[in-house]
C-alpha positions as CSV (number, residue, x, y, z in Angstrom):
1,X,24.6,-3.1,-9.8
2,X,23.3,-3.5,-6.0
3,X,21.5,-6.4,-5.0
4,X,17.7,-5.8,-4.5
5,X,16.6,-5.8,-1.0
6,X,13.6,-7.6,-1.8
7,X,13.7,-10.5,-4.9
8,X,10.3,-12.1,-4.9
9,X,10.2,-15.1,-7.7
10,X,6.9,-16.7,-8.3
11,X,5.2,-16.8,-4.9
12,X,2.6,-18.6,-4.3
13,X,0.1,-19.6,-1.4
14,X,-2.9,-21.2,-0.9
15,X,-5.6,-21.6,2.1
16,X,-7.4,-24.9,0.9
17,X,-9.3,-23.9,-2.2
18,X,-8.5,-20.5,-2.3
19,X,-5.2,-19.3,-4.1
20,X,-4.5,-16.1,-1.9
21,X,-0.8,-15.7,-3.9
22,X,-0.5,-16.0,-7.6
23,X,3.3,-16.7,-9.0
24,X,4.0,-13.1,-7.8
25,X,7.2,-11.9,-8.9
26,X,8.7,-8.3,-7.9
27,X,11.9,-6.8,-6.7
28,X,12.6,-3.8,-4.4
29,X,15.7,-2.0,-4.0
30,X,17.3,-0.2,-0.9
31,X,16.3,3.3,-0.6
32,X,12.8,2.4,-2.4
33,X,9.2,2.5,-1.3
34,X,7.1,-0.3,-2.9
35,X,3.7,-0.2,-2.5
36,X,1.4,-3.6,-2.7
37,X,-2.0,-2.1,-3.6
38,X,-5.4,-3.8,-3.9
39,X,-8.7,-4.3,-1.8
40,X,-9.5,-6.7,0.4
41,X,-8.3,-10.2,-0.6
42,X,-5.9,-8.9,-3.3
43,X,-3.3,-11.2,-1.5
44,X,-1.1,-8.2,0.2
45,X,-0.9,-9.8,3.8
46,X,-0.1,-13.0,2.6
47,X,2.7,-11.6,0.7
48,X,3.8,-9.8,3.4
49,X,4.0,-12.7,6.1
50,X,5.8,-14.9,3.3
51,X,8.7,-12.3,2.9
52,X,8.5,-12.0,6.8
53,X,9.2,-15.3,7.2
54,X,6.0,-16.0,9.5
55,X,4.5,-18.0,6.3
56,X,5.8,-20.7,4.3
57,X,5.0,-20.2,0.6
58,X,3.6,-23.1,-1.3
59,X,5.5,-22.2,-4.2
60,X,8.3,-19.8,-5.8
61,X,11.1,-18.1,-3.6
62,X,12.1,-14.8,-1.9
63,X,15.5,-13.2,-0.9
64,X,14.9,-10.7,2.0
65,X,17.5,-8.6,2.9
66,X,20.4,-11.4,1.6
67,X,18.6,-14.2,2.8
68,X,16.4,-16.9,1.6
69,X,13.0,-16.8,3.4
70,X,12.3,-20.5,2.6
71,X,15.7,-21.9,3.9
72,X,16.5,-19.7,6.5
73,X,13.5,-17.6,8.0
74,X,15.2,-17.0,11.1
75,X,18.2,-15.3,9.3
76,X,15.7,-13.1,7.7
77,X,13.6,-12.1,10.8
78,X,17.1,-10.6,12.0
79,X,17.5,-8.1,9.5
80,X,13.9,-6.8,8.8
81,X,11.1,-5.4,10.9
82,X,7.3,-6.7,10.1
83,X,4.6,-4.6,11.2
84,X,1.1,-6.1,10.9
85,X,-1.7,-4.3,11.1
86,X,-2.1,-5.3,14.8
87,X,0.9,-4.4,15.9
88,X,1.6,-5.5,19.4
89,X,2.0,-2.3,21.7
90,X,1.6,-3.3,25.5
91,X,-1.1,-0.1,26.5
92,X,0.1,-0.4,29.9
93,X,3.5,0.3,29.5
94,X,4.5,4.2,28.6
95,X,6.0,4.9,25.5
96,X,9.2,4.7,26.4
97,X,8.7,1.5,28.4
98,X,7.4,-0.2,24.9
99,X,10.3,1.1,22.7
100,X,12.7,-0.4,25.5
101,X,10.9,-3.7,25.5
102,X,11.2,-4.2,21.8
103,X,15.1,-3.0,22.1
104,X,15.3,-6.1,23.9
105,X,13.1,-8.0,22.1
106,X,15.5,-7.4,19.1
107,X,18.6,-7.6,21.1
108,X,19.7,-4.0,21.0
109,X,22.3,-3.6,23.3
110,X,22.2,-1.3,26.4
111,X,25.1,1.3,25.1
112,X,22.8,2.0,21.7
113,X,19.3,2.0,23.1
114,X,19.5,5.3,24.5
115,X,20.4,7.0,21.6
116,X,18.1,5.2,19.4
117,X,15.1,5.4,21.5
118,X,16.3,9.5,21.7
119,X,16.4,9.7,18.1
120,X,13.2,7.7,17.4
121,X,11.2,9.8,20.2
122,X,12.2,13.0,18.3
123,X,11.5,11.7,14.6
124,X,8.0,10.5,15.5
125,X,7.2,13.6,17.8
126,X,6.7,11.3,20.7
127,X,9.6,12.8,22.6
128,X,7.2,14.9,24.7
129,X,4.7,11.7,25.3
130,X,7.5,9.4,26.2
131,X,5.9,8.8,29.9
132,X,2.4,8.6,28.6
133,X,0.6,5.1,28.7
134,X,0.6,3.6,25.0
135,X,-3.2,2.7,25.6
136,X,-3.9,6.4,26.2
137,X,-2.7,7.5,22.6
138,X,-4.5,8.6,20.0
139,X,-5.0,6.4,17.0
140,X,-2.3,8.3,15.2
141,X,0.4,8.3,17.9
142,X,-0.3,4.6,18.4
143,X,0.9,4.0,14.6
144,X,4.0,6.4,15.1
145,X,4.9,4.4,18.3
146,X,4.7,1.1,16.7
147,X,6.8,2.4,13.8
148,X,9.4,3.3,16.3
149,X,9.5,0.2,18.0
150,X,9.6,-1.7,14.7
151,X,12.8,0.7,14.0
152,X,14.7,0.3,17.3
153,X,17.0,-2.5,16.0
154,X,17.4,-0.5,12.6
155,X,16.2,-3.1,10.3
156,X,17.3,-3.0,6.5
157,X,14.2,-4.2,5.2
158,X,10.6,-2.7,6.5
159,X,7.2,-4.5,5.7
160,X,4.4,-2.4,6.8
161,X,0.9,-4.3,6.6
162,X,-1.9,-1.1,5.8
163,X,-0.2,1.3,8.8
164,X,-2.2,4.1,7.9
165,X,-5.6,2.1,8.3
166,X,-8.0,4.3,10.3
167,X,-5.8,6.9,10.6
168,X,-6.6,11.0,10.5
169,X,-5.4,12.5,7.5
170,X,-2.4,14.7,9.1
171,X,-1.2,11.5,11.1
172,X,-1.1,10.0,7.8
173,X,0.9,12.6,6.2
174,X,3.2,12.5,9.5
175,X,3.6,8.8,9.0
176,X,4.3,9.1,5.3
177,X,6.8,11.7,5.9
178,X,8.4,9.4,8.4
179,X,8.6,6.7,5.7
180,X,10.2,9.4,3.3
181,X,13.3,10.0,5.8
182,X,13.7,6.1,6.1
183,X,14.2,5.8,2.4
184,X,16.5,8.6,1.9
185,X,18.7,6.7,4.8
186,X,18.8,3.8,2.6
187,X,16.1,1.4,4.0
188,X,13.9,-0.7,1.8
189,X,10.2,-0.4,2.7
190,X,7.6,-2.5,1.6
191,X,4.1,-1.3,2.2
192,X,0.6,-2.8,1.4
193,X,-2.5,-0.2,1.3
194,X,-5.9,-0.1,0.0
195,X,-6.1,3.5,-0.1
196,X,-5.2,4.2,-3.8
197,X,-4.1,8.0,-3.1
198,X,-1.5,6.5,-0.9
199,X,-0.2,4.1,-3.7
200,X,0.8,7.6,-5.9
201,X,3.6,8.2,-2.9
202,X,4.9,5.3,-3.5
203,X,8.3,5.3,-5.7
204,X,6.7,2.0,-7.5
205,X,3.8,-0.2,-7.0
206,X,2.5,-3.6,-7.6
207,X,-1.3,-3.6,-8.3
208,X,-2.6,-6.7,-7.5
209,X,-6.2,-8.5,-7.8
210,X,-7.4,-11.8,-6.3
211,X,-3.7,-12.9,-5.9
212,X,-2.3,-11.7,-9.4
213,X,0.2,-9.3,-10.2
214,X,-1.7,-6.7,-13.1
215,X,1.0,-4.4,-13.2
216,X,4.2,-3.3,-11.6
217,X,5.6,0.5,-12.5
218,X,5.9,4.2,-11.1
219,X,2.6,5.7,-10.5
220,X,3.6,8.3,-13.2
221,X,4.2,5.8,-15.9
222,X,1.0,3.8,-15.0
223,X,-1.0,6.9,-15.6
224,X,0.9,7.7,-18.6
225,X,0.4,3.9,-20.2
226,X,-3.5,3.7,-19.5
227,X,-4.8,3.0,-23.0
228,X,-7.8,4.7,-23.8
229,X,-9.4,7.6,-22.1
230,X,-11.5,8.8,-18.9
231,X,-14.2,10.7,-19.1
232,X,-15.6,12.6,-16.0
233,X,-19.8,12.6,-16.0
234,X,-20.6,15.6,-13.3
235,X,-24.1,14.3,-11.8
236,X,-25.9,14.3,-8.8
237,X,-27.0,10.8,-9.1
238,X,-24.0,8.8,-10.1
239,X,-25.5,5.0,-9.4
240,X,-28.0,6.2,-12.1
241,X,-25.1,7.2,-14.6
242,X,-23.7,3.7,-13.9
243,X,-26.7,1.6,-14.3
244,X,-27.4,3.7,-17.4
245,X,-24.0,3.4,-19.1
246,X,-23.4,-0.4,-17.6
247,X,-23.4,-1.9,-21.2
248,X,-22.4,1.1,-23.4
249,X,-19.9,0.3,-26.2
250,X,-16.4,1.5,-25.6
251,X,-16.9,2.0,-21.9
252,X,-14.7,-0.7,-19.7
253,X,-14.9,0.5,-16.4
254,X,-16.9,2.9,-14.2
255,X,-15.8,4.5,-10.7
256,X,-17.9,7.0,-8.6
257,X,-15.2,10.3,-7.9
258,X,-16.6,13.0,-5.8
259,X,-19.8,14.4,-7.3
260,X,-19.4,12.6,-10.4
261,X,-18.5,9.4,-12.1
262,X,-15.4,8.5,-13.9
263,X,-15.5,6.1,-17.0
264,X,-12.9,4.6,-18.8
265,X,-13.7,4.5,-22.5
266,X,-11.7,3.7,-25.6
267,X,-12.0,7.1,-27.5
268,X,-13.0,10.2,-25.7
269,X,-14.0,12.2,-28.7
270,X,-16.0,9.4,-30.2
271,X,-18.2,8.6,-27.2
272,X,-18.7,11.6,-25.4
273,X,-21.4,12.3,-28.0
274,X,-22.8,8.9,-27.5
275,X,-22.9,8.9,-24.0
276,X,-24.6,12.1,-23.8
277,X,-27.2,11.1,-25.9
278,X,-27.8,7.5,-24.2
279,X,-27.9,9.5,-20.5
280,X,-30.3,11.9,-22.0
281,X,-32.7,9.0,-23.2
282,X,-32.6,7.6,-19.8
283,X,-33.7,10.5,-17.9
284,X,-30.6,10.7,-15.7
285,X,-29.5,14.5,-15.0
286,X,-25.9,15.5,-16.3
287,X,-24.1,18.9,-15.5
288,X,-21.0,18.3,-17.6
289,X,-19.5,15.5,-19.9
290,X,-15.5,15.9,-20.4
291,X,-12.5,14.2,-20.9
292,X,-10.2,14.4,-18.0
293,X,-6.7,13.0,-16.6
294,X,-6.6,9.7,-15.4
295,X,-6.0,9.3,-11.7
296,X,-4.4,6.4,-10.1
297,X,-8.0,4.9,-9.2
298,X,-8.7,5.1,-12.9
299,X,-5.6,3.2,-13.4
300,X,-6.5,0.2,-11.1
301,X,-10.2,0.4,-12.4
302,X,-8.6,0.2,-16.1
303,X,-6.3,-2.6,-15.0
304,X,-9.2,-5.1,-13.4
305,X,-11.3,-4.9,-16.1
306,X,-8.3,-5.4,-18.4
307,X,-7.9,-2.3,-20.1
308,X,-4.8,-2.1,-19.1
């Protein structure tokens, strides 16, 4: 069996009195897109910084691309790319000049640089913008350029910290297409995201909350294994629904989704009549109450509340 590209064991990091990452354990393999999923403060950025060798763990260990991040952080850095949220593009340089600058930083030889730059510009759709200043690119194009710069030395492991934050839906789709292509070529990708719809694009995900690992599985299996059921309440006043059902029996979570509320319940058949009666007694307008298939958001809410 092949060695994992990323092998984190009991990773722990504190900042003063805050336990940012609490004994986190997971593995990610070559050709896999592994998601670190959770809200702000879940420990995603701290985890990636430790895996990149730029932040020393207070406890635990991690082997990344075959190198120990504690004993040999410089060895790790030669074989990975870490793309933080504020990846440092030079806005007064052109697209081409940014790629060549990072080729210099990563020690890519001149013989390989031109072909690598050509391939990356073609893959990212930036070939016709190669002479444009980076500062004149759209937000989505800047993200693609940042990814091209991060890939110029062909890393074995790619660490991406919320790479599509603030990017339009079309650019997000294009960015994920690039990630799938990289994974198909054998790269291991660890990507953090607060977008739960993006989490479903990962091969496997680690659900994080306040530095702790809640669940680690494929999105499909996470949804299939969620205990209980989800009931959708269609209503013009979702906040009123949540307020009326805050302490209702059998309800373990509530999430506003579109023009309604998803309720995580222990037994849909039993609870639907009770919920309908309680909402009617509270005078809350409801157009429909019915069981639905769980979304990934439902899984996360259930996990945080202890329902999964």
